[in-house]
C-alpha positions as CSV (number, residue, x, y, z in Angstrom):
1,M,54.2,27.1,-69.7
2,L,52.0,27.8,-72.7
3,L,49.2,29.1,-70.4
4,A,51.6,31.5,-68.6
5,R,52.8,32.8,-71.9
6,Y,49.2,33.4,-73.0
7,F,48.3,35.4,-69.9
8,L,51.5,37.4,-70.1
9,S,50.8,38.4,-73.7
10,V,47.1,39.2,-73.2
11,G,47.9,41.1,-70.0
12,G,50.5,43.1,-71.7
13,V,48.1,44.0,-74.6
14,L,45.4,45.1,-72.1
15,L,47.8,47.2,-70.1
16,A,48.9,48.9,-73.3
17,L,45.3,49.6,-74.3
18,L,44.7,51.1,-70.9
19,F,47.6,53.6,-71.3
20,I,46.5,54.4,-74.8
21,A,42.9,55.1,-73.7
22,D,44.2,57.3,-70.8
23,A,46.2,59.4,-73.3
24,V,43.4,59.7,-75.9
25,A,40.4,60.3,-73.6
26,P,39.7,63.8,-72.6
27,K,40.4,64.8,-69.0
28,V,37.4,65.4,-66.7
29,P,37.7,68.8,-65.0
30,A,37.9,68.7,-61.2
31,A,34.9,69.8,-59.2
32,A,34.5,73.5,-58.8
33,T,35.9,74.6,-55.5
34,D,35.7,78.0,-53.8
35,S,38.9,79.7,-52.7
36,N,37.4,79.9,-49.1
37,D,37.3,76.1,-48.8
38,L,41.0,75.6,-49.0
39,G,41.6,76.0,-45.3
40,I,38.8,73.5,-44.3
41,D,39.7,69.9,-43.6
42,K,37.0,67.9,-45.4
43,A,38.3,64.5,-44.1
44,V,35.9,64.6,-41.2
45,I,32.2,64.6,-42.2
46,R,29.7,65.4,-39.5
47,I,26.1,64.2,-40.0
48,H,23.3,65.6,-37.9
49,T,19.9,64.0,-37.6
50,D,16.7,65.2,-36.0
51,R,15.6,61.7,-35.0
52,K,16.0,61.0,-31.3
53,W,16.6,57.3,-30.5
54,P,15.3,55.9,-27.2
55,E,17.7,55.8,-24.3
56,P,19.8,52.6,-24.0
57,V,18.6,49.9,-21.5
58,V,21.3,49.2,-18.9
59,F,21.1,46.0,-16.9
60,D,22.9,46.4,-13.5
61,T,24.2,43.0,-12.6
62,N,25.9,44.1,-9.4
63,I,22.6,44.2,-7.4
64,P,21.9,40.9,-5.6
65,T,18.9,38.9,-6.8
66,T,15.8,39.1,-4.6
67,I,14.3,35.7,-3.8
68,V,10.5,35.7,-3.6
69,P,9.2,33.4,-0.8
70,A,7.0,30.5,-1.9
71,Q,3.3,31.1,-1.7
72,T,1.8,29.8,1.5
73,I,-1.2,27.5,1.2
74,K,-4.3,28.8,2.8
75,A,-5.4,26.9,5.9
76,E,-9.0,26.9,4.7
77,A,-8.2,24.9,1.6
78,V,-6.4,22.1,3.5
79,V,-8.6,19.3,4.7
80,P,-7.3,17.7,7.8
81,P,-6.9,13.9,7.7
82,P,-9.5,11.9,9.5
83,A,-8.6,10.9,13.1
84,P,-7.8,7.2,13.4
85,V,-10.4,5.3,15.3
86,A,-8.8,3.3,18.1
87,D,-11.4,0.7,18.6
88,V,-11.3,-0.5,14.9
89,S,-8.9,-3.4,14.2
90,A,-6.2,-3.2,11.5
91,K,-8.0,-5.7,9.3
92,A,-11.2,-3.7,9.5
93,R,-9.3,-0.5,8.5
94,V,-7.8,-2.3,5.5
95,R,-11.2,-3.7,4.5
96,E,-12.7,-0.1,4.7
97,S,-9.9,1.3,2.6
98,F,-10.5,-1.3,-0.1
99,A,-14.2,-0.7,0.1
100,Q,-13.7,3.0,-0.7
101,F,-11.3,2.2,-3.6
102,V,-12.8,2.7,-7.0
103,A,-11.0,0.8,-9.7
104,P,-10.7,2.5,-13.0
105,E,-12.3,0.7,-15.9
106,P,-9.8,-1.1,-18.0
107,K,-9.2,0.5,-21.4
108,K,-9.7,-1.6,-24.4
109,P,-6.8,-1.4,-26.8
110,E,-7.8,0.3,-30.0
111,A,-7.4,-1.8,-33.1
112,K,-4.7,-0.3,-35.3
113,P,-5.6,-0.1,-39.0
114,Q,-3.3,-2.4,-41.0
115,R,-1.2,-0.7,-43.6
116,K,-1.5,-1.7,-47.1
117,R,1.5,-3.6,-48.2
118,K,3.4,-2.4,-51.2
119,I,4.9,-5.0,-53.4
120,A,7.8,-3.9,-55.6
121,R,7.6,-4.8,-59.2
122,S,10.5,-6.6,-60.7
123,R,12.2,-4.5,-63.4
124,V,13.7,-6.0,-66.4
125,A,16.8,-4.3,-67.8
126,P,16.7,-3.3,-71.4
127,P,18.7,-5.6,-73.7
128,M,22.3,-4.6,-74.3
129,I,23.2,-3.5,-77.8
130,Q,26.7,-4.3,-78.9
131,V,28.2,-2.2,-81.6
132,A,31.6,-2.6,-83.3
133,Q,33.9,0.3,-82.8
134,Q,34.3,2.4,-86.0
135,P,37.9,3.2,-87.1
136,R,39.0,6.8,-86.4
137,F,39.7,9.2,-89.2
138,G,41.2,12.6,-89.8
139,F,43.2,14.4,-87.0
140,F,42.1,12.0,-84.3
141,N,43.8,8.9,-85.8
142,T,47.0,9.4,-83.9
143,W,47.7,5.8,-82.8
């Protein structure tokens, strides 16, 4: 309630000062107008520029999408598979396929560098200082 009364009084004073300043301050003359301009509606302002912007890009989404056929592989680049030999037994073919197999060399695992361990220091809290409460004085001694 006290705050509302404050704003009401301060607001009233400021409004009164505004009216007093309006009455005391000199009036600013209006801009000089010609008598010919009275019939013109100045609400519409037309601005003309010499800059020509590019034409807008319009995407026509009504045209169906064309599908490009996949590229054909050239017949020259394809190597035909070797013809199976009929007189070689199945075991011999397996043996031949393993003979042509080249095993990759096993990779040795790289040794990871060990990270340096961080040890947290124990922190000791500062000693507590106990102080007796002083009696209040003056205006603050209400209880």
